[in-house]
N, C-alpha and C positions, 0 to 999 in steps of 0.2 A: 768701201772698207776703211775703217779707222786705221791710222798708222800703228796703233798698238796691236790690232788684229793681224796686220801684216808682219810685224815683228814676231808675234806668236806663231804664225805659220812658218816663218823662216826658221825659228828655233826648233819647231816641231820637226821640220824636214831634217835639220842637222842631227837632232837626237835620234830620230828613226834611222837615219843613214848610219850613224855611228853604232847604234845597237845592232842593226842588221849586219854590219861588217864584223863586229865582235862575235855575233852569233855564228856567222859563216866560218870564222876562224875556229871557233869552238867545235863546230860540226866536223870540220876538216881534221882537227886534232883528235876528235873522238873516233873518227873512221880509221885513223892511222894507229891509235893507241888502244882503243877499246876501253879506256878508263871511264869509270862511272863519274868521276869528277868533271870530266869534259862534257858529259851529257848534261849534268846539272848546269854547267855554264851555258851551254847552248840554249837550254830551255829558259834559264834566267834572263839572258840577254834578249831572247825572243819575246819574253814578257815586257821588257822595256819597250820594244818596238810596238807591241800591242797597246801598251799604255800611251805611248807617244801618238799613235794614230786614233785610238778609240776616244780619247779625251777631247781633242778638237772636233772630231766628227760629231760627237754628242753635243758639244758646245754650240757648234754652228747650226745643227739641226734644231736645237731648242732655243736658238737665239740667246744663249747664255741665261736662260730663264731660271735655272736651278743650280747656282754655283756650288752649293753644298754637295749635291749629288755628283757634280763634276769633280770636286776635290776628293770625294770618296772613291770614285772610279779610279782616278789617277793615283792617289795614295795607296789604295788597295793593291793595284797591279804592280806599282813600284815596290811596295813592301814584299809582295810575293816574289818578285824578281830578285830582290836583295837577299831574301831568305834562301833562295836557290843558289845564288852566288856564294853566300856564306856556307851553305851546305856542301858546296864543291870543295871547300877547304876542309870540312869535317870528314869527308869520305876519301880524301886524297891519300894515297898510299905512299908515304915519303921514302920508304926504303927501296922502291922498285925503280928499275932503270930499263928502258927499252933499248935494244940494239938497233941503231940506225944503219941501214945498209946504203952504202954510197952508190952513186950511179955507175961507177966503174965496176963495182962488185956485181951489180945487177946485170950489166952487159956481159961480164965474164961468165956468169952462170948461164945466161941464155946461149952463149957460144958453145957450151959443153954439150 
């Protein structure tokens, strides 16, 4: 493996890990809030992970034979993910606030 391929794999792992982490945070936020904006974020960051994994998989399977197709795959998936992240801002309901229940309130309610 060439050094540049090793660097490519390392950066791919970092990008996929960061995207997966952000997606997991967005899923958690969506479960607790039910907001559409957080669902858009979860899917958008999930697409980042798909792009990060699909591009090198295709590259190494084809021995980097068609770089234009690889760029198209990567750019298309990243563009879709950024559109969803931007969409999360468009559907966000700025006036809404959720009431967060503290752990002590939860415990108090269960005691009743």
